[in-house]
C-alpha angles and dihedrals in degrees: 000000000000115000117243119220098222095170134019136178094245094060092041092052091049093052093044088053092050092047094051091048089063087066093049139080125212134185086228127015091229089067093068092087110081124203100200138010119224131181094226141005090249088071092068105107142127093286097049091043090054090048090051090052091052091049091049093048091050093048094048092046092051091047092050091048094051092046094051092045090051089054090057100258118147101223139146121240090235089064090063098050116126124211106239091208089070091060114094119226090239088067098060125089123215120206107208117194106223145140098211094115096042117099119243122255102175095166094059093092128024095215109028114197100181137027088256089065090061095051136070113290109256137191093234137008110285124238145170130220120229134185137175117259125213090276092056094252125132115244133182113252101165145019133194121232088020139125125198132000126351093249104028100032129101140227117265122165096183102051096106144038143206114277119256090243093055090049089052089051090054091050092047091050092052093046093051092046090052090061093063114121095241095057109023094082096063117105090220093056092124091054090053091051091050092051091048093051090049090050092051091049089056101044102019096105094043089085107121113217090194091067103038145007094207110088090157091068091045093052094043091054090051092049091048092052091049093051093047091048093056092045091053092047092050092047091051091050091048091052090052091051092048092049091052092048092050091048088056092048093250130133113268124216121301088250091061092043093050090045090054092048091048092050091050091050092049091048091050091046092051091048093051092045093053091047091051092046091051091049092052092048092050091051090049092053091054 
């Protein structure tokens, strides 16, 4: 049976980008698409500008190729390539990761280790979008967690939401993970799925595109941790129930009974193995 690619990093990245944009404000909606991510504005130079141009040319070429293929044209991808040297530096958008527009909250943590610990708690790392104007100067054209203009707007960390498609992707990921052979046999499988979906809803937008292009691995790790957490909680509760039943001279669960039988068998097996080994050694000495 042919495998179906039900989720891929490209679609996940696109929906994460759309979801984060609902929390942002731009001077023009066309400025929401960044071409490069940088840790600080000091990193904007000739080299990073050239890299941003190459990224923009590649993205536009891919978009043109897919559009023409969707319209029924038989065309090679090489025919849609764009020379990055023809792109002016005023056309590229820089996403700068920064906390300059985020209010302080110095009492949030007793021992702050990073600048993020001294700011308001956010659902994803904040940023600002910059571009060159006609005079060759960098200007702010967008801010995350912001409403209104760049100068007269205000901070708002709850002005957006994840897209419906991204939420469906989270649910599909949890449902598919729940069918794995090592977890599908548990009676509390639905509880594990619910915990995993809740976890993704909380940390889903915290994925940092500047550090990785693989949100699928990030989400899968979060789902795995959620499933393991529920399994450990249920096992701990089961051990408590079994201990109470044994204290009241009642039969514990079959798991505890089988575990006791298995331990006795292993103990007997080890005892017989050591006796046989000692007997062989004694015969060898003679």
